[in-house]
C-alpha positions, -999 to 999 in steps of 0.1 A, spaced: 443 -212 939 469 -207 910 472 -167 896 477 -166 859 485 -141 841 473 -155 810 441 -170 799 422 -171 766 389 -188 759 385 -203 723 348 -219 703 367 -241 676 346 -260 651 342 -296 645 368 -293 619 404 -303 611 411 -267 609 409 -263 649 441 -285 654 456 -256 634 444 -229 656 454 -248 686 490 -253 674 491 -216 667 477 -211 700 510 -238 718 534 -222 691 526 -185 711 526 -201 744 561 -213 736 578 -182 721 562 -167 757 573 -188 778 605 -203 767 593 -236 768 621 -262 756 612 -284 726 606 -318 746 581 -299 767 563 -284 741 560 -313 716 545 -330 746 520 -306 752 512 -302 713 508 -339 707 485 -341 744 463 -313 722 459 -326 694 448 -359 707 425 -340 725 411 -320 698 409 -349 675 392 -371 701 362 -337 703 366 -339 663 360 -375 658 344 -394 692 328 -366 709 314 -342 681 312 -372 657 326 -349 629 292 -330 637 298 -298 621 265 -279 639 294 -295 672 317 -270 684 347 -277 709 356 -256 740 392 -251 743 404 -231 772 441 -223 786 452 -207 820 487 -203 821 515 -185 841 555 -190 843 552 -229 856 523 -239 849 496 -244 814 466 -259 821 447 -269 792 408 -279 793 388 -287 760 353 -301 761 334 -313 731 296 -315 728 293 -354 726 267 -377 745 298 -386 766 313 -420 775 323 -446 800 364 -444 805 363 -478 824 349 -497 792 383 -482 772 407 -512 764 438 -512 769 455 -503 744 486 -515 756 479 -552 761 494 -572 729 460 -576 716 452 -540 713 486 -527 697 482 -528 663 446 -512 664 443 -484 648 428 -462 675 425 -466 710 456 -445 720 448 -411 721 440 -408 764 466 -424 771 490 -405 754 470 -374 770 477 -393 804 508 -403 796 527 -367 781 508 -341 809 515 -337 844 483 -337 857 453 -353 837 413 -355 844 385 -366 820 352 -357 827 325 -373 812 290 -357 810 255 -368 787 267 -335 769 303 -335 766 337 -348 776 360 -327 794 398 -330 792 416 -311 814 457 -312 810 480 -300 832 515 -288 821 550 -278 842 567 -260 820 598 -244 840 
């Protein structure tokens, strides 16, 4: 079990302003742990993708639904959990965004990006939301 020196939970609105809130939180962690720019941008892009996914696909822009955003961190690792309040989905039904016929589609790359940028990634769909968990090694 990890020993965390920082843990915070946030409830974010289903609104674009949630991206700004998350960016500020990640920026503060960058300063706290002196995270290099490459790792910082990987974390920021992955979190942005997860929140965008929660806003658009999970909560389907429903302002009555919320996004649950939780962070655990220490000198070595940042673990981020993002949960929407949507209906869930079957991740096995997602099209492969790396196939030639899918390269020019406007959406469908978010989960691939999150998985690629994080050191550990899990997605847990349920009937009352989807949970994204990402872990990033920072030192």
